[in-house]
Each structure stands twice: as C-alpha cells, then as structure tokens.
C-alpha positions as CSV (number, residue, x, y, z in Angstrom):
1,M,117.2,98.6,87.5
2,A,117.7,100.9,90.3
3,R,121.0,102.5,91.1
4,E,123.2,100.5,93.7
5,R,123.7,101.4,96.9
6,E,126.6,100.9,99.4
7,G,128.1,101.9,102.6
8,S,126.0,103.6,105.6
9,P,124.8,107.0,106.7
10,D,127.9,107.7,108.6
11,G,129.8,106.1,106.3
12,D,130.7,103.2,108.4
13,S,130.4,100.3,106.1
14,N,130.6,97.9,108.9
15,T,127.6,98.6,110.3
16,G,125.6,97.0,107.3
17,L,123.2,99.8,106.7
18,C,122.7,101.2,103.4
19,Q,124.2,104.6,102.4
20,G,121.5,107.3,103.3
21,V,119.1,104.9,105.0
22,W,118.8,105.6,108.6
23,P,117.0,102.6,110.8
24,L,114.5,104.5,113.0
25,V,114.1,102.9,116.3
26,T,111.5,102.4,119.1
27,A,112.3,102.9,122.9
28,T,112.1,99.3,123.4
29,E,114.5,98.4,120.7
30,M,117.0,101.1,121.9
31,Q,117.2,100.1,125.3
32,S,117.7,96.5,123.9
33,L,120.6,97.5,121.6
34,D,122.0,99.4,124.6
35,R,121.8,96.3,126.9
36,M,123.6,94.3,123.9
37,T,126.3,96.7,123.6
38,I,126.9,96.6,127.4
39,E,126.6,93.2,128.3
40,G,127.4,91.3,124.9
41,S,130.0,93.6,123.8
42,G,131.5,94.7,127.1
43,V,131.2,98.4,126.6
44,P,130.3,100.0,130.2
45,G,127.7,101.9,130.2
46,E,129.6,104.6,131.8
47,V,131.7,105.3,128.7
48,L,128.6,105.5,126.4
49,M,127.3,108.1,128.7
50,E,130.5,109.7,128.6
51,S,130.4,109.6,124.8
52,A,126.9,110.9,124.7
53,G,127.6,113.9,127.2
54,R,130.6,115.0,125.4
55,A,128.7,114.8,122.1
56,L,126.4,117.5,123.3
57,V,128.9,120.1,124.0
58,P,129.6,121.6,120.2
59,L,125.9,121.8,119.8
60,V,125.4,123.7,123.5
61,L,128.2,126.4,122.4
62,D,126.6,126.9,118.7
63,L,123.3,127.4,120.4
64,R,124.5,129.9,122.7
65,T,126.3,132.0,120.1
66,S,122.9,132.4,118.0
67,S,121.0,133.4,121.2
68,L,119.7,136.5,122.2
69,R,121.7,136.5,125.5
70,P,125.1,134.7,124.5
71,D,127.0,135.9,127.6
72,A,124.0,134.6,129.8
73,K,124.3,131.4,131.8
74,I,123.5,127.9,130.6
75,C,120.6,125.7,132.2
76,I,120.8,122.0,132.2
77,F,117.7,120.5,133.2
78,C,118.4,116.8,134.5
79,G,115.8,114.2,135.4
80,A,116.3,111.1,137.7
81,G,117.4,109.1,134.9
82,N,120.2,108.3,132.4
83,N,118.8,111.3,130.4
84,G,119.9,113.3,133.3
85,G,123.2,111.4,133.5
86,D,124.3,112.8,130.1
87,G,123.4,116.3,131.1
88,F,125.7,115.9,134.1
89,V,128.3,114.6,131.9
90,L,127.5,118.0,129.6
91,A,127.9,120.3,132.6
92,R,131.4,118.7,133.8
93,H,132.5,119.3,130.1
94,L,131.3,122.8,129.9
95,L,133.0,123.6,133.1
96,A,136.3,122.3,131.4
97,E,135.7,124.5,128.7
98,G,135.0,127.9,131.1
99,V,131.3,128.0,130.5
100,E,129.2,128.8,133.1
101,A,126.2,126.5,133.4
102,E,123.7,125.7,136.4
103,T,122.7,122.0,136.5
104,I,119.3,121.7,138.0
105,L,118.6,117.8,139.0
106,I,114.6,117.4,139.5
107,G,114.7,114.2,141.6
108,D,116.3,112.4,144.3
109,P,120.0,111.7,144.0
110,E,119.7,108.5,146.2
111,K,117.3,107.0,143.1
112,L,119.8,108.0,140.0
113,P,120.7,104.8,138.1
114,R,124.4,103.5,138.8
115,D,126.0,105.3,135.4
116,A,124.0,108.5,136.5
117,A,124.8,108.3,139.9
118,T,128.5,108.2,139.3
119,N,128.6,111.3,137.2
120,W,126.5,113.1,139.2
121,M,128.9,112.8,142.2
122,R,131.8,113.4,139.6
123,L,130.0,116.5,138.8
124,K,129.3,117.5,142.5
125,A,133.0,117.1,143.2
126,T,133.8,120.0,140.7
127,A,133.1,123.8,141.0
128,A,130.1,123.4,139.1
129,I,126.8,125.0,139.9
130,C,124.3,122.4,141.2
131,R,120.5,122.3,142.6
132,I,118.5,119.8,143.6
133,V,114.7,120.4,143.1
134,D,111.9,118.0,144.7
135,P,109.5,116.9,141.7
136,Q,106.6,117.0,144.4
137,D,107.6,120.9,145.1
138,L,109.6,122.4,142.4
139,G,109.0,126.0,144.1
140,V,111.3,127.8,141.3
141,D,110.1,130.9,139.6
142,W,111.4,129.4,136.3
143,P,110.5,132.6,134.0
144,A,112.7,134.6,136.1
145,L,115.5,131.7,135.8
146,L,115.3,131.3,132.2
147,A,115.0,135.1,131.5
148,N,118.8,135.1,132.1
149,T,119.7,131.9,130.3
150,S,121.1,131.7,127.0
151,V,120.4,127.9,126.4
152,A,118.2,125.4,128.0
153,V,119.2,121.7,127.6
154,D,116.5,119.5,128.2
155,A,117.6,116.5,129.6
156,L,114.4,115.6,131.8
157,F,113.0,112.5,130.3
158,G,114.4,110.2,127.8
159,I,112.4,107.6,125.5
160,G,110.9,105.6,128.0
161,L,108.2,108.1,128.9
162,R,104.6,106.6,128.4
163,R,102.5,108.4,130.9
164,E,101.2,112.1,130.5
165,I,103.5,115.0,132.2
166,R,101.5,117.1,134.6
167,D,101.9,119.7,137.6
168,G,105.4,121.1,138.3
169,I,106.9,119.6,135.5
170,A,104.3,120.6,133.3
171,E,104.8,124.2,134.5
172,L,108.3,124.1,133.8
173,I,108.3,122.8,130.2
174,D,105.6,125.1,129.4
175,S,107.9,128.1,130.9
176,I,110.9,126.9,128.4
177,R,108.5,126.9,125.7
178,N,107.2,130.6,126.5
179,A,110.7,131.6,127.2
180,R,112.1,130.1,124.1
181,G,109.5,132.6,121.9
182,A,111.3,135.2,123.7
183,G,114.7,134.3,122.4
184,L,116.1,131.4,124.6
185,R,117.6,128.5,122.6
186,V,116.9,125.0,123.5
187,L,118.7,121.9,123.0
188,A,116.9,118.1,123.4
189,V,119.0,115.0,124.5
190,D,117.9,112.2,122.5
191,I,114.2,113.4,122.0
192,P,112.3,116.2,123.3
193,S,110.8,115.6,126.6
194,G,107.2,115.0,126.4
195,I,107.3,113.2,123.1
196,N,106.4,109.5,122.7
197,A,109.4,108.0,121.1
198,Q,107.2,105.4,119.4
199,T,104.2,107.6,118.0
200,G,105.8,111.1,117.9
201,Q,102.8,111.9,120.2
202,V,102.2,114.7,123.1
203,C,102.3,113.2,126.3
204,G,100.4,116.2,128.2
205,T,103.1,118.8,126.9
206,A,106.1,118.5,125.7
207,V,109.5,120.7,125.3
208,E,110.0,122.5,121.7
209,A,113.9,122.5,120.9
210,D,115.9,124.1,118.4
211,R,118.1,121.2,117.9
212,T,117.9,117.7,119.3
213,L,120.8,115.4,119.8
214,T,119.3,111.9,119.4
215,I,121.7,109.1,120.9
216,S,123.1,106.3,118.6
217,L,120.1,106.0,116.2
218,P,117.2,108.3,115.3
219,K,113.6,107.5,117.2
220,V,110.4,106.9,115.2
221,G,108.8,109.8,117.1
222,L,111.5,112.1,115.7
223,A,110.2,111.3,112.2
224,L,106.5,111.7,112.7
225,E,104.5,114.6,113.5
226,P,104.1,116.4,116.1
227,G,107.3,115.0,117.3
228,R,109.5,116.3,114.1
229,S,108.3,119.9,115.0
230,H,109.0,119.8,118.7
231,A,112.7,118.4,117.8
232,G,113.9,120.9,115.6
233,R,116.9,120.3,113.7
234,V,117.8,116.5,114.5
235,D,121.7,115.5,115.1
236,V,122.7,111.7,115.6
237,A,125.5,110.8,117.9
238,R,126.7,107.8,117.0
239,I,128.7,106.6,119.8
240,G,129.2,103.0,119.8
241,I,126.0,101.6,120.5
242,E,125.2,98.2,118.5
243,D,123.1,98.8,115.3
244,P,120.1,96.7,114.7
245,D,120.4,93.5,112.5
246,P,119.6,95.2,109.1
247,E,117.4,92.0,108.0
248,R,115.1,92.6,111.0
249,L,111.4,92.5,110.3
250,P,109.3,94.8,111.1
251,R,111.8,97.6,110.6
252,V,111.7,101.3,110.1
253,E,113.4,103.2,107.8
254,L,114.2,107.1,106.9
255,W,115.7,107.8,103.5
256,N,118.0,111.0,102.4
257,A,118.2,112.3,99.2
258,N,121.2,109.6,98.8
259,A,118.9,106.5,99.3
260,A,115.8,108.3,97.3
261,R,118.6,108.9,94.3
262,T,119.3,105.0,94.5
263,E,116.2,103.7,93.7
264,F,115.3,105.8,90.8
265,P,114.9,103.6,87.7
266,D,117.5,103.9,84.9
267,R,116.5,106.1,81.7
268,P,118.9,104.3,79.1
269,R,119.4,106.6,76.0
270,D,118.2,103.8,73.4
271,G,115.0,103.4,75.8
272,H,111.6,103.9,74.0
273,K,107.8,104.4,75.3
274,G,107.6,100.4,75.7
275,T,110.6,100.7,77.9
276,F,109.3,103.1,80.5
277,G,106.0,101.2,81.1
278,R,102.5,101.4,79.7
279,V,100.0,103.0,82.5
280,L,96.3,102.7,82.5
281,V,94.5,105.1,84.5
282,I,90.6,104.4,85.3
283,A,89.4,107.9,86.8
284,G,87.0,110.6,86.7
285,S,83.1,111.1,86.7
286,K,80.9,114.3,86.2
287,G,82.6,117.1,87.7
288,M,85.9,115.5,88.9
289,M,87.7,115.1,86.0
290,G,90.5,117.3,87.0
291,A,91.5,114.2,89.5
292,A,91.8,112.1,86.4
293,A,94.0,114.6,84.7
294,L,96.2,115.5,87.6
295,C,97.1,111.7,87.9
296,T,97.8,111.2,84.3
297,R,99.9,114.5,84.1
298,A,101.9,113.0,86.9
299,S,102.5,109.8,85.5
300,L,103.7,111.3,82.2
301,R,106.0,113.4,84.6
302,A,107.1,110.7,86.5
303,G,108.3,109.2,83.4
304,A,105.8,106.6,82.1
305,G,106.2,105.9,78.4
306,L,102.4,105.8,77.2
307,V,99.3,106.8,79.4
308,T,95.7,106.0,79.0
309,L,92.9,107.6,80.7
310,A,89.7,105.5,80.6
311,H,86.8,108.0,81.8
312,P,82.9,107.8,81.7
313,E,81.5,108.6,78.2
314,G,80.3,112.2,77.9
315,R,83.2,113.8,80.0
316,A,85.6,114.4,77.4
317,V,84.5,118.0,77.4
318,E,85.7,118.5,81.0
319,L,89.1,117.3,79.8
320,A,89.6,120.1,77.1
321,G,93.2,120.8,77.3
322,L,93.9,118.9,80.3
323,C,95.4,115.9,78.9
324,T,96.6,116.7,75.4
325,E,99.6,114.3,75.5
326,V,97.3,111.2,77.0
327,M,95.4,108.7,75.3
328,T,91.6,108.4,76.3
329,S,89.1,106.0,76.1
330,E,85.3,106.4,77.1
331,V,83.3,103.7,78.2
332,S,79.7,103.3,79.6
333,A,78.3,105.8,82.3
334,T,75.8,106.0,84.7
335,E,73.2,108.3,84.6
336,R,75.1,110.6,87.0
337,G,78.2,110.6,84.8
338,S,80.2,107.8,86.9
339,F,81.4,104.5,85.7
340,A,78.8,101.8,84.9
341,R,79.1,98.4,85.7
342,V,79.1,97.2,82.4
343,A,82.2,99.0,82.0
344,E,84.0,95.9,83.2
345,K,84.9,94.5,79.9
346,A,86.1,97.1,78.3
347,L,88.4,98.1,81.0
348,G,89.7,94.9,81.2
349,E,90.6,94.7,77.7
350,L,92.4,97.9,78.0
351,A,93.9,96.6,81.0
352,V,95.2,93.4,79.5
353,A,97.9,96.0,77.3
354,R,99.0,97.9,80.2
355,D,101.6,97.4,82.7
356,V,99.9,98.9,85.7
357,V,96.5,100.5,86.4
358,A,95.7,103.6,88.5
359,I,92.1,103.2,90.1
360,G,90.4,105.8,92.1
361,P,90.9,109.7,91.8
362,G,87.5,111.6,90.9
363,L,85.7,108.1,90.5
364,G,82.5,109.2,92.8
365,R,81.0,106.8,95.3
366,E,78.0,105.3,93.3
367,H,77.1,101.8,94.7
368,E,77.1,100.8,90.8
369,T,80.7,102.4,90.6
370,M,82.1,100.9,93.6
371,E,80.7,97.5,92.8
372,L,82.5,97.6,89.3
373,V,85.6,98.5,91.3
374,R,85.6,95.5,93.3
375,H,85.4,93.1,90.3
376,L,88.2,94.9,88.6
377,L,90.5,94.1,91.6
378,A,89.3,90.6,91.2
379,S,89.8,90.1,87.7
380,I,92.9,92.5,86.7
381,D,96.3,90.8,86.6
382,A,98.5,93.9,86.2
383,P,99.8,95.8,89.6
384,I,97.2,98.0,90.6
385,V,97.2,101.6,92.8
386,L,94.0,102.2,94.5
387,D,93.4,105.8,95.8
388,A,90.7,108.0,96.9
389,D,87.2,107.2,95.9
390,G,88.3,103.6,94.7
391,L,89.3,102.7,98.5
392,Y,85.3,103.5,99.4
393,G,84.0,100.4,98.2
394,F,86.2,98.2,100.5
395,A,85.1,99.1,103.8
396,D,82.9,96.0,104.5
397,G,86.1,93.8,104.0
398,L,89.5,93.5,102.3
399,E,89.3,89.9,101.1
400,I,89.3,90.9,97.4
401,L,92.4,92.9,97.9
402,R,93.9,90.3,100.1
403,D,93.3,87.4,97.6
404,R,95.1,89.3,94.7
405,S,98.1,87.4,93.4
406,A,99.5,90.8,91.7
407,T,100.7,93.8,93.5
408,T,98.1,96.3,95.2
409,V,99.3,99.7,96.3
410,L,96.9,101.8,98.2
411,T,97.4,105.4,98.9
412,P,94.9,106.6,101.4
413,H,94.6,109.3,103.6
414,P,94.0,109.3,107.5
415,G,90.0,109.5,107.0
416,E,89.9,106.9,104.0
417,A,92.4,104.6,106.3
418,A,90.1,105.3,109.2
419,R,87.3,103.8,107.0
420,L,89.0,101.0,105.9
421,L,89.8,99.8,109.6
422,S,86.5,100.5,111.0
423,T,87.9,103.5,113.6
424,D,88.5,107.3,113.4
425,V,91.1,109.3,112.4
426,A,92.1,110.2,115.6
427,Q,93.1,106.6,116.2
428,I,94.7,106.6,113.2
429,N,97.1,109.3,113.9
430,S,97.9,108.6,117.2
431,D,100.0,105.5,116.1
432,R,100.5,105.9,111.9
433,V,103.0,103.2,111.7
434,S,100.8,100.7,113.8
435,A,97.9,101.6,111.7
436,A,99.3,101.6,108.4
437,R,100.8,98.0,109.6
438,R,97.5,97.1,110.4
439,L,96.0,97.8,106.9
440,A,98.9,96.6,105.0
441,E,98.8,93.1,107.0
442,R,95.0,92.9,106.5
443,A,95.0,94.0,102.6
444,Q,98.2,92.0,102.0
445,S,99.1,95.3,100.0
446,I,101.6,98.1,100.0
447,V,100.0,101.0,102.1
448,V,100.9,104.4,101.6
449,L,99.4,106.5,104.5
450,K,99.2,109.9,103.6
451,G,99.4,112.8,106.1
452,A,102.3,114.9,107.9
453,G,104.9,112.2,108.0
454,T,103.7,109.9,105.6
455,V,104.2,106.2,106.1
456,V,105.0,103.3,103.8
457,V,104.4,99.8,104.7
458,D,104.2,96.6,103.1
459,P,102.6,93.5,104.5
460,T,105.9,92.1,106.3
461,G,105.8,95.3,108.3
462,R,108.8,96.8,106.7
463,T,108.2,100.4,107.1
464,L,109.4,104.0,105.6
465,I,108.9,107.1,106.9
466,I,109.0,110.0,104.2
467,S,110.9,113.1,105.5
468,T,110.0,115.1,102.3
469,G,106.7,117.0,101.8
470,G,105.2,119.8,104.4
471,P,102.0,122.2,103.9
472,A,102.8,122.7,100.3
473,L,100.8,119.3,99.9
474,A,97.8,120.2,101.8
475,S,95.8,121.4,98.7
476,G,93.3,119.2,96.7
477,G,94.7,117.0,93.8
478,T,98.2,116.2,95.6
479,G,96.8,112.9,96.5
480,D,95.9,112.1,92.5
481,V,99.4,113.3,91.8
482,L,100.9,111.1,94.1
483,T,98.7,108.0,92.5
484,G,100.2,108.9,89.2
485,I,103.8,108.8,90.2
486,V,103.4,105.7,91.9
487,A,102.0,103.9,89.0
488,A,104.8,105.4,86.6
489,L,107.2,104.2,88.8
490,L,105.9,100.3,89.1
491,A,105.6,100.4,85.1
492,S,109.3,101.4,85.0
493,R,109.7,98.0,87.1
494,V,110.7,99.7,90.3
495,A,110.0,96.9,93.1
496,A,106.9,97.7,94.7
497,F,108.0,98.9,98.3
498,E,110.8,100.9,96.5
499,A,108.3,102.5,93.8
500,A,105.6,103.3,96.5
501,G,108.6,105.0,99.0
502,L,110.6,106.9,96.0
503,A,107.1,108.4,95.0
504,A,106.3,109.6,98.2
505,W,109.7,111.0,98.7
506,W,109.8,112.5,95.1
507,H,106.2,113.9,95.6
508,G,107.3,115.8,98.8
509,A,110.6,116.9,97.5
510,S,108.6,118.5,94.6
511,G,106.8,120.3,96.9
512,D,109.6,121.3,99.1
513,R,111.5,122.7,95.9
514,L,108.5,125.0,95.1
515,D,107.8,126.1,98.7
516,S,111.4,127.1,99.1
517,E,110.7,129.7,101.6
518,H,108.5,127.0,103.9
519,L,105.5,129.3,103.8
520,G,103.4,126.3,102.3
521,F,101.0,128.9,100.7
522,G,99.8,128.7,97.0
523,I,101.3,125.4,95.5
524,L,99.1,123.9,92.9
525,A,98.8,120.1,92.9
526,S,99.7,120.6,88.8
527,E,102.7,122.8,89.6
528,I,104.0,119.4,91.8
529,A,103.4,117.4,89.0
530,D,105.1,119.8,86.7
531,G,108.1,120.2,89.1
532,L,108.6,116.2,89.1
533,P,111.6,116.2,86.4
534,G,113.4,119.4,88.1
535,S,112.9,117.9,91.4
536,A,114.4,114.3,90.1
537,A,117.4,116.4,88.3
538,S,118.2,118.2,91.7
539,I,118.4,114.6,93.3
540,L,120.1,112.9,90.8
541,R,122.9,115.6,90.1
542,R,123.4,116.1,93.7
543,N,126.9,115.8,94.6
544,E,127.4,113.0,96.9
545,E,130.3,114.8,98.5
546,D,127.5,117.6,99.6
547,E,125.4,114.6,100.9
548,S,128.1,113.0,103.1
549,N,128.8,116.9,104.4
550,E,125.5,116.8,105.9
551,G,127.4,114.5,108.7
552,M,124.7,112.9,110.9
553,V,121.7,115.3,110.5
554,L,118.3,114.1,109.5
555,R,116.9,116.8,107.1
556,F,113.1,117.8,107.5
557,P,111.4,120.7,105.7
558,G,110.4,123.5,108.1
559,P,110.3,126.9,108.7
C-alpha cells in the first residue's frame, strides 16, 4: 500500500492537485485555462498580467545581487505579445523600487494585445527608459549594450512560439547567450524564448537563462531537454489562473520528492520474503552475464524478497561472485550461448511461482532467442518488465504485447523505441512525450522511455516526466538496474504506472546522490544499484517542512 497523498504543490488543498505533483501543461492547455479564468471566472486579464509582472521583481533583484556588475542597469527585452506585457509591468515596478531599468520593445506598439498595450501606455507615462526597435531592422549594438547590463530579462516570446527564430532576433538571443558567459544574469519570463513549450526543443536558437519564472503552471517543455537546461532554476508564479481538471486524460505530471515518497511500498516489521514479492529475471547470454547480475542486484536492493535468475546453461562461471544472494536456474542454451527455444517449458514453470518476470538484459539477439521471448510474452500470465534485447523481437509487430491480459512494462531507450515505432532516434527525441504515448497505445503497455528527461506513459496517455537523473546514468548497465527496480516494485504490489514512475524517479535520485558535484564522471551501474537503499532512506526521512520550504520551485539536477 502506497502512502496517502494530500494537498497540492503549493499547499492549496482547494486546487485538487496532489501534494508534490505538478501538472505540466502545453501551450494550448495554458491558453485555454487563461481564457477560462478571464471569461468564466471574470478575472480581468489585466489583473493577471499585473500579478505576473510583479512576481518577477524579487527574482530580478536577486539576480542583480549575484551579477558581476550589480550596479549596472537592467535591460528588459519585450516582444509584441502578452509576454512583453509582463515585462512592461516589471519595468514599472522596478522604477517604483528605484532600480534603473531600460525597456526595449521589439515590435510595433500599435499591434500590442489589449492588456499589453494598456501596460505599455502606463509605462510610457512614467519616467522609465523605453526604446522601440523595428524587428525588421534592429540596428542595435547588442554586445555593447549588454556589456553594461547586470540582468537581462527575456520577455520576447511566450509559450505560443512554433516557428524558427532567425535574423535580427536570433542575433539578439545569441548576444544574450554570449554575454551570459561573461557574467550577465538572465531571467526568462514563462519559458526561455526559442524553446518549444510542448517538446522542449530549440526553435533555431534559444535564450539560456539562469532562472525562469513560469506563469501559473510549469510547461511540458521546461521538463524536457534541451528546454530544461536552457531554463536554469524554474520558479512558478501562481497568479490565480484556473488549474486543469485533475481527472483529465491524457495529462502530464512532474513529481517532487514528496510525491515520490508517497509511492514507496510499506515495509511492515512482520513482513517476510513472500510479503515483499518474488521476481524471476530471464536474462544473460555468453559474454553478457553482467547485465543479468545488475538487474537481479537492483531488484534485491529495491526490496524484492526473493529473486531468481534464469540463464542459459554454461554461463555460471561468468556469474562468479556477482549474484551471491540470488537463486539461479540454468536452462537450455543455443550453441552461441543464448537462450534456446526449448527452454520455454522450464521458464514457464519458473514463472508460475513468481509474482513478476523481468526479461531482456543481456539476452542477445539470436533469432531463436527472440522467438522464445515472443512465446513467453504470450504464455506467461504474470506482470512482465521487458527491456533491452527482449524488445528486439517485437519490431515486426506489437500484437502479442497488445493482447496480454497482465501488466506489461516496456523500458526502451530512444533507439529501441525508434525500432518499435519504425522511425528514427531524431524523431523520437524531437517529441518524447508523443513518441512514448504512441508506443504505449500501440502496445497497450506502460512505457518508460529512457533518456534525458525519462518519460513514463500508460495506454490512456497519462504521462510522468522524471525530474531526477543526469549524466551519471549515461553508462552501460544503468538500464538493467532500472529494469530490476521496476520488477521489485511490481512484486511489492505497487500499481503499474506508479511502480514504473517511482522506479525511474528513484533510479535517477540514486544517481544524483552519488553524483553530488554534478560532474557526471565515473558512476558505475552497480553503485547506483547499491545506492538505492540510501537514496530511499533520504527520500523517506525527508522532512516535510523542508519540502514545503522549497515553495514554487521545480528541482532538476544540474551544474
């Protein structure tokens, strides 16, 4: 039984959001919620813009303090949309604080949306420094301007950007990026200009920010790379815009440590090996028994009561000293040292006495072995976690997976997902959420699409983007560790989506904990497996008051 959740990320129980769970929204969803608030609840857009602009002030002042030029002016770069309107409000409030700021509107003030136009006129009526620049002919020496600037505020483009940024605006953004390398501090409004709010991809070029204040709710693109890296630290300004229906599907979520904590299974003091579940791992082949060992090791470290490794006969010598606590069973092997087709009966008998079966790490890709895997998926009634080489045999069709009545969890990396969807890695990574959803729907399985910003999806489209994990996970064997964690949590009777989500979150957190300096060098997969108990202890003992003190900040591992 997972621990009970209550409340919402910001402690407002009226929102209906679970504590520690952020709903991530697309540009279309955010615009719809904005209209609903203005038209349905009668909150003027002008009031929302005022709240958003005012919320930027403390972040600007904080960044100015840390700048190499704290006495230099602040430059607010505004586009001709509502994102620019937030910048106009910020400029007016900075003036009231006695802070020197220059507002640069890139666009025609006559074409501003109504609320932005109102705030432009208010700003012009003050003593603020304002400049209008023609977007077709910028004609400004940006490097010289930025050399005398402490903080650059990016209010150029909002969440609706789809086209590539080119020409003069691209030169401005590139100048901001170069100046940041020389000590300029950068704050992005809502999302860094040039980042696609849906996919996190760069539209030609994009602002790299030290901090981003995203309005009302975080956007999907802020949780996916490269958008996540471009955004820096992400704060959320809750300005009164309606929240999405928590029951909506498909929905996208982001968990913090509070949410992850609630999903850990209970460990009763009177529990025994059977209480915590029995896992069968079908893995390994000649020269690849390390993958099998890592998977079983992780499953035990993640709390499984009993783990049995079924492997091809003749491979026991390769396991020497690697699987001391694991039961093993040798089954028929091919001449090349992989699983033989005739091993199906023995493996089926082993599976009957187990709660969960993990298949794939180090299997190899012999045709006979792939045929065996397909038959096992069709005949085993227990939940199955399918990874690595185990996925290879399904590129010609997902019907067997779709027809299973028991839970199936697939854990592909982008290359494996591309093969299953008959596409390429670039297409998978260009929109990771959509790719994972396509695979989950076609296979009627839970999908854990590994990578920078791991994505977990169920067949209904419910989606979780994992905020933990970084370059420490970019080494051989870490995927095998993840498979073992998923299997252990399923064996502990955690619901399938939550088991996959917690496994990915915990896996990343273990890597982050080992990689405390965020350098990404030298972390072994076995160390991540062995670090799981300590990582769990850190999460479960985390003081809830510490969590609430994070306020409206999204946490991502980073430099």
